[in-house]
SETIGU-676108 format. One line per 4 residues: their letters; for each residue x, y, z of C-alpha. Coordinates in nm, 3 decimals, always signed. Layout:
N
a> X,Y,Z; ... .
// end
This chain:
270
mskf> +2.379,+11.188,+9.472; +2.624,+11.335,+9.722; +2.882,+11.102,+9.875; +3.047,+11.084,+10.214 .
ifld> +3.422,+11.055,+10.146; +3.657,+10.937,+10.422; +4.031,+10.996,+10.392; +4.320,+10.876,+10.600 .
idgt> +4.602,+11.130,+10.647; +4.949,+10.974,+10.648; +5.031,+10.810,+10.318; +4.688,+10.895,+10.177 .
llsy> +4.613,+11.265,+10.204; +4.972,+11.342,+10.298; +5.293,+11.253,+10.117; +5.599,+11.212,+10.337 .
nagi> +5.803,+11.353,+10.049; +5.600,+11.658,+9.951; +5.326,+11.722,+10.206; +4.971,+11.740,+10.068 .
past> +4.995,+11.738,+9.686; +4.840,+12.029,+9.496; +4.634,+11.781,+9.294; +4.484,+11.640,+9.615 .
keal> +4.388,+11.987,+9.736; +4.224,+12.057,+9.401; +4.033,+11.729,+9.408; +3.900,+11.801,+9.758 .
ylak> +3.795,+12.153,+9.659; +3.614,+12.034,+9.348; +3.441,+11.752,+9.534; +3.313,+12.000,+9.794 .
qngh> +3.187,+12.223,+9.512; +2.997,+11.923,+9.377; +2.816,+11.879,+9.709; +3.009,+11.584,+9.855 .
klfi> +3.102,+11.576,+10.223; +3.465,+11.516,+10.320; +3.587,+11.356,+10.641; +3.925,+11.280,+10.789 .
atgr> +3.954,+10.925,+10.924; +4.292,+10.895,+11.093; +4.481,+10.709,+11.358; +4.611,+11.044,+11.479 .
pkse> +4.453,+11.204,+11.786; +4.320,+11.557,+11.759; +4.639,+11.689,+11.917; +4.838,+11.571,+11.614 .
isst> +4.621,+11.747,+11.353; +4.772,+12.075,+11.239; +4.600,+12.382,+11.098; +4.731,+12.280,+10.754 .
item> +4.463,+12.010,+10.760; +4.187,+12.177,+10.962; +4.187,+12.480,+10.733; +4.099,+12.262,+10.433 .
gfdg> +3.731,+12.263,+10.527; +3.656,+11.906,+10.624; +3.302,+11.836,+10.743; +3.411,+11.609,+11.026 .
yiys> +3.688,+11.403,+11.180; +3.741,+11.050,+11.302; +4.039,+11.070,+11.538; +4.244,+10.802,+11.715 .
agaq> +4.121,+10.527,+11.481; +3.759,+10.583,+11.587; +3.786,+10.675,+11.955; +3.678,+11.035,+11.898 .
vead> +3.439,+11.161,+11.630; +3.341,+11.517,+11.540; +3.085,+11.646,+11.292; +3.054,+12.014,+11.199 .
dkli> +3.280,+12.111,+11.490; +3.067,+11.917,+11.740; +3.182,+11.615,+11.940; +2.944,+11.324,+11.871 .
hkqk> +3.142,+11.034,+12.018; +3.435,+10.984,+12.252; +3.583,+10.685,+12.429; +3.895,+10.689,+12.645 .
mdpi> +4.136,+10.423,+12.764; +4.127,+10.309,+13.125; +4.379,+10.529,+13.314; +4.475,+10.241,+13.544 .
lide> +4.559,+10.026,+13.242; +4.760,+10.314,+13.094; +4.968,+10.341,+13.411; +5.034,+9.966,+13.399 .
lvaf> +5.127,+9.982,+13.030; +5.362,+10.276,+13.084; +5.537,+10.089,+13.364; +5.566,+9.777,+13.146 .
mtrk> +5.697,+9.966,+12.840; +5.943,+10.162,+13.051; +6.084,+9.839,+13.197; +6.116,+9.692,+12.847 .
nigf> +6.261,+10.010,+12.696; +5.975,+10.031,+12.445; +5.918,+10.376,+12.300; +5.562,+10.507,+12.325 .
ileg> +5.330,+10.800,+12.263; +5.016,+10.836,+12.476; +4.778,+11.010,+12.239; +4.515,+11.245,+12.379 .
hrya> +4.292,+11.508,+12.222; +4.496,+11.799,+12.364; +4.850,+11.664,+12.388; +5.060,+11.359,+12.310 .
ycdp> +5.291,+11.231,+12.585; +5.618,+11.051,+12.509; +5.907,+10.886,+12.679; +6.221,+11.107,+12.643 .
dtkt> +6.383,+10.908,+12.359; +6.062,+10.897,+12.155; +6.008,+11.272,+12.196; +6.359,+11.341,+12.068 .
ffce> +6.308,+11.101,+11.777; +5.971,+11.248,+11.678; +6.078,+11.610,+11.704; +6.376,+11.537,+11.479 .
mled> +6.147,+11.355,+11.234; +5.907,+11.649,+11.229; +6.196,+11.867,+11.117; +6.289,+11.625,+10.837 .
qnlv> +5.949,+11.516,+10.705; +5.625,+11.681,+10.597; +5.411,+11.540,+10.877; +5.215,+11.863,+10.940 .
mdks> +5.222,+11.821,+11.316; +5.294,+12.077,+11.584; +5.586,+11.949,+11.790; +5.485,+12.174,+12.080 .
nfll> +5.196,+11.932,+12.138; +5.441,+11.651,+12.217; +5.511,+11.654,+12.591; +5.706,+11.424,+12.819 .
iddy> +5.541,+11.143,+13.012; +5.601,+11.333,+13.339; +5.350,+11.593,+13.217; +5.088,+11.322,+13.171 .
llen> +5.148,+11.194,+13.521; +5.091,+11.546,+13.654; +4.782,+11.622,+13.445; +4.630,+11.272,+13.422 .
teie> +4.457,+11.373,+13.098; +4.236,+11.142,+12.889; +4.416,+10.911,+12.644; +4.251,+10.745,+12.345 .
kisi> +4.533,+10.543,+12.187; +4.901,+10.451,+12.233; +5.162,+10.423,+11.960; +5.460,+10.199,+12.035 .
ftrd> +5.809,+10.160,+11.885; +6.097,+9.922,+11.950; +6.383,+9.753,+11.768; +6.395,+9.467,+12.016 .
ldhf> +6.192,+9.171,+11.888; +6.185,+9.002,+12.230; +6.046,+9.314,+12.395; +5.795,+9.358,+12.113 .
talq> +5.679,+8.998,+12.157; +5.652,+9.049,+12.532; +5.428,+9.351,+12.473; +5.212,+9.146,+12.235 .
dyin> +5.166,+8.882,+12.503; +5.090,+9.148,+12.764; +4.826,+9.316,+12.546; +4.669,+8.983,+12.453 .
nqpe> +4.595,+8.932,+12.821; +4.413,+9.264,+12.850; +4.038,+9.239,+12.777; +3.995,+9.607,+12.690 .
tvll> +4.271,+9.660,+12.433; +4.423,+9.517,+12.115; +4.767,+9.563,+11.957; +4.759,+9.650,+11.588 .
ihdg> +5.092,+9.572,+11.424; +5.188,+9.780,+11.120; +5.326,+9.617,+10.807; +5.699,+9.650,+10.747 .
hndg> +5.972,+9.722,+10.995; +6.183,+10.009,+10.865; +6.542,+9.988,+10.987; +6.437,+9.707,+11.218 .
lfhg> +6.178,+9.926,+11.392; +5.867,+9.744,+11.512; +5.570,+9.980,+11.515; +5.217,+9.928,+11.640 .
evli> +4.917,+10.086,+11.808; +4.742,+9.990,+12.130; +4.373,+10.046,+12.060; +4.050,+10.023,+12.255 .
kgit> +3.898,+9.686,+12.164; +3.601,+9.716,+11.932; +3.686,+10.072,+11.825; +3.793,+10.123,+11.461 .
katg> +3.761,+10.378,+11.186; +3.456,+10.182,+11.072; +3.279,+10.236,+11.405; +3.363,+10.605,+11.372 .
inhl> +3.202,+10.608,+11.029; +2.888,+10.449,+11.174; +2.861,+10.730,+11.430; +2.881,+10.987,+11.151 .
lthy> +2.628,+10.808,+10.933; +2.386,+10.791,+11.226; +2.442,+11.160,+11.299; +2.362,+11.259,+10.941 .
sksi> +2.100,+10.985,+10.878; +2.309,+10.873,+10.580; +2.331,+10.528,+10.422; +2.650,+10.322,+10.394 .
kdti> +2.580,+10.291,+10.019; +2.679,+10.656,+9.981; +3.028,+10.613,+10.130; +3.377,+10.599,+9.981 .
sfgd> +3.702,+10.560,+10.174; +4.071,+10.598,+10.099; +4.359,+10.452,+10.300; +4.704,+10.298,+10.285 .
svnd> +4.766,+10.106,+10.608; +4.643,+9.812,+10.812; +4.453,+10.046,+11.047; +4.237,+10.133,+10.743 .
memi> +4.123,+9.775,+10.685; +3.790,+9.795,+10.869; +3.710,+10.128,+10.702; +3.797,+10.000,+10.355 .
tath> +3.576,+9.694,+10.393; +3.289,+9.878,+10.567; +3.234,+10.155,+10.314; +3.049,+10.096,+9.988 .
lgis> +3.367,+10.166,+9.792; +3.704,+10.117,+9.961; +4.012,+10.236,+9.773; +4.375,+10.166,+9.862 .
mgng> +4.651,+10.405,+9.764; +4.912,+10.269,+9.525; +5.170,+10.312,+9.801; +4.947,+10.121,+10.044 .
sdtl> +5.034,+9.797,+10.220; +4.981,+9.473,+10.028; +4.745,+9.362,+10.303; +4.515,+9.657,+10.233 .
knia> +4.542,+9.633,+9.855; +4.427,+9.271,+9.870; +4.096,+9.358,+10.035; +4.025,+9.696,+9.870 .
ddvt> +3.764,+9.738,+9.596; +4.012,+9.934,+9.391; +4.373,+10.054,+9.401; +4.452,+10.404,+9.280 .
dtvd> +4.792,+10.557,+9.205; +5.033,+10.662,+9.478; +4.983,+10.976,+9.684; +5.287,+11.131,+9.513 .
ndgi> +5.148,+11.051,+9.168; +4.807,+11.220,+9.207; +4.630,+10.909,+9.338; +4.348,+11.097,+9.511 .
ykaf> +4.277,+11.321,+9.211; +4.277,+11.026,+8.971; +4.035,+10.826,+9.185; +3.803,+11.124,+9.236 .
akyn> +3.793,+11.172,+8.858; +3.742,+10.799,+8.791; +3.440,+10.781,+9.019; +3.287,+11.110,+8.896 .
li> +3.334,+11.293,+9.225; +3.484,+11.588,+9.035 .
// end
């Protein structure tokens, strides 16, 4: 029986140390040969997906933690954030000196400091993103393009708490806080309320008339929680957050230690 396999990118498909491991590429190839369908399920918008990933032959994509869904190169679902709310959030974050990325399907728009930070990080790490897709917030204000999600960054706890309070008073959005604060950096995502990777999976299952019992998912972060619990088999990477490991059906090895390949072999996908 063919399975629908959903894979997060960062920390799951992709190692920050070595890019996409050769063993992972082999596992995906063999699974495709065995008739399974492979899908990306990521918090990244389409604008942050490079050809390194798209050329691997995935059958579909869940972008922006469920806000946009594609199957066989066709858009089957899309939901955007309220542009008025975005303007208010940008003004609030600018006043509080909170770094942000407005994530759209064509481009990602940053405040100046965040753009500098991300472009430097892209040079240092294997994030397989195209830095030319990161534009300044002024470009967003000129184009007024559709935005599906906002990533936020700050080292100021008071400002981070203020943003939490602000988001909690917005009926259309939620703030997802990521585990761990590297170098004192608080990191989160402003998401459309009710939209998750699990809702994206439901759109794909409806599109293909497929049952949830035929699904397997892999993730490493708190934005994978709904996906991990929704699919028939939810697997956390060994390098995943403790929060995710505690709710997953299984925990495989780390991405750097052939975790995807080992899990695919364990569950007879290859």
